C-alpha positions in Angstrom: 166.2 69.6 18.2 168.9 67.8 20.0 168.7 64.3 21.5 171.0 62.3 23.7 171.6 60.4 26.7 174.1 60.4 29.7 175.0 57.3 31.6 174.1 57.8 34.9 177.4 55.8 36.4 179.4 58.1 34.3 178.9 61.1 36.4 181.4 62.2 38.9 179.9 61.5 42.6 178.4 64.8 43.6 178.2 66.1 40.1 175.0 67.2 38.7 174.0 67.5 34.8 170.9 69.9 34.6 171.7 72.6 32.0 168.8 75.1 31.4 166.4 73.8 28.6 167.2 70.2 29.1 163.9 68.0 28.9 163.8 64.4 30.2 162.7 61.8 27.6 163.0 58.8 29.8 165.2 56.6 32.1 166.1 53.0 31.5 168.3 50.4 33.0 170.5 48.0 30.4 172.6 45.0 31.4 176.0 45.5 29.7 177.9 42.8 31.7 178.9 41.1 28.5 180.6 44.3 27.3 181.6 46.4 30.1 185.2 47.2 30.6 187.3 46.4 33.9 186.1 48.8 36.6 182.8 49.7 34.8 179.6 48.4 36.4 177.7 45.7 34.5 174.2 47.5 34.6 174.0 51.1 33.2 171.4 53.7 33.9 170.5 55.6 30.4 169.1 59.0 31.1 167.7 60.2 27.6 167.2 63.7 27.3 166.4 66.3 24.6 167.1 70.3 24.2 166.6 72.9 21.6 169.2 73.1 18.7 170.7 76.4 20.2 171.6 74.7 23.5 174.5 72.3 22.2 177.5 74.4 23.6 175.9 74.7 27.0 175.0 71.0 27.2 178.4 69.9 26.2 180.3 72.3 28.7 177.6 71.0 31.4 178.7 67.1 30.4 182.5 68.1 30.4 182.2 69.6 33.9 180.1 66.5 35.2 181.6 63.3 33.8 183.9 61.1 35.8 187.4 61.2 34.4 188.1 57.5 35.3 187.7 54.7 32.8 187.4 57.2 30.0 183.7 57.8 30.2 182.2 60.2 27.7 178.8 61.2 26.4 177.7 62.1 22.5 175.0 63.6 20.8 174.1 65.2 17.4 173.8 68.9 16.8 173.0 69.8 13.3 175.6 68.3 11.3 177.9 67.9 13.9 178.6 64.9 16.4 179.6 66.4 19.6 181.7 63.9 21.9 182.2 65.0 25.3 184.8 63.7 27.9 185.4 64.9 31.3 187.0 68.4 30.6 187.1 68.0 26.8 184.8 68.6 24.1 185.0 67.6 20.3 182.5 68.9 17.7 182.9 66.6 14.5 181.3 67.3 11.3 179.8 64.8 9.4 182.5 63.3 7.0 185.3 64.9 9.1 187.8 61.7 9.6 190.4 63.8 11.0 188.1 65.2 14.0 186.8 61.6 14.3 190.2 60.2 14.5 191.4 62.9 17.2 188.4 62.2 19.4 189.1 58.6 19.0 192.9 58.9 19.9 191.7 61.1 23.1 189.3 58.4 24.2 191.9 55.7 23.9 194.5 58.1 25.5 192.1 58.4 28.7 191.2 54.8 29.0 187.9 54.4 26.9 187.6 50.8 25.9 187.9 50.5 22.1 184.7 48.9 21.5 182.9 51.8 23.2 184.4 54.3 20.8 181.6 53.8 18.3 179.5 56.9 18.2 177.5 57.4 15.1 178.7 59.5 12.0 
């Protein structure tokens, strides 16, 4: 089973994120005003979801198509022994322990404006 979330405010205006097989787990709002970067809202809407293991590629592609490219927004989730990190138009599939793959995703995040303290996805 894959579980993840997408920050509602990270979606492009007019974009949707509804890949086949996605199931809603919950929606909650969190105050991030103490750590939001310039231009990011101080309150985020977390949309938590789950899907079957075989749906990882479709979910990653759907996120890559829906995410706002401004401010370095990304989403990430685990699929088997991989961490899938998705930016607008770009997907990284990083195996556990792959320091090079992780460094590439972090470097890309920096290049598109993701704040350093937000490049903190789990191994």
